[in-house]
N, C-alpha and C positions, 0 to 999 in steps of 0.2 A: 450456422446453426447455434441458437442461443445455448449457454450464455456466452457472450463476447467479453473476454477480459482484456483490458488495455493497461499496459504498464509503460511508462516512459520516464526517462531520466532528464534532469535539467543540468545542463553543462555550459560554461563552467560554473561550478557552484562550490565555492570553497568554504566548508564548515570546519571550524576548528575543534570540534568536539568529537573525539574518537568514538564516544558513546553513541553519539548521533548516527555516525557512519555505519557502525555495526549493529544498530538497533533494527533488525528486520529478519524474518524468517522467510528465505526465498520460496520454499515450497508453499508456504502459506500465500504469498504474493502471487503465486501461479494458480491459486484457487484450491489447493489440496488441504485436506485436513491434517493438522500436526498435533503431537501430544502437548499437554500442558507443560510437561518437563522442557520440551524444545523451546516453547514460547517463553517460559521463566528464564531459560539460559540465554537466549538472544535479546529478549526485551526485558531488560533488568528493572525498569522503572515500572512499578505496579500500575501507574496511572497511564502508561502506554499500553497496557494490556487489558484494562477493565475500567468501565465506568457504571456507577450505580448498581454493581453487582453483576453486569453483563460484560461478556468478552468483546473487545474491540477486535475485529477480524478485517484485515491483517493487523497484527500488533506492531508496536515499534514507533519511535519517534519520527521516522520518515513517514509511516502511514498517517500519523495524526498532524502532520504538517500541512498547512493550508497554502495553496497556491491559487491565484485568481487567474486560471487559465481557461480558454475556450478551445474545444476539440471539435473538429468536423471529420467525419468518416466519409470516405468516397469510395465507390466501387464502380469501375469502368466508367469513370467521369461523372457518375451520378452520385449526388449527396444523399446519404442514408439518414433518415430522421431518427434521432435516439429517443427512446420512451425513458423520460427521466424519473 
């Protein structure tokens, strides 16, 4: 049932910045709305929270990091087409 939220981690991924590691709001990653205070506490860098006056959701350095990955979702062996 839509929406389908996909979260995955890349390991081993050794980032030496503690700010990067802690820059996420787990509830927001799970699709929940969170307060602006929670976003400011976890996503310290304003540029990781908003662009051009609009909120980046989810916020954080992890969320705005670009990986060039391709994902395929399968159910019962059949590939599910994703609507991009």
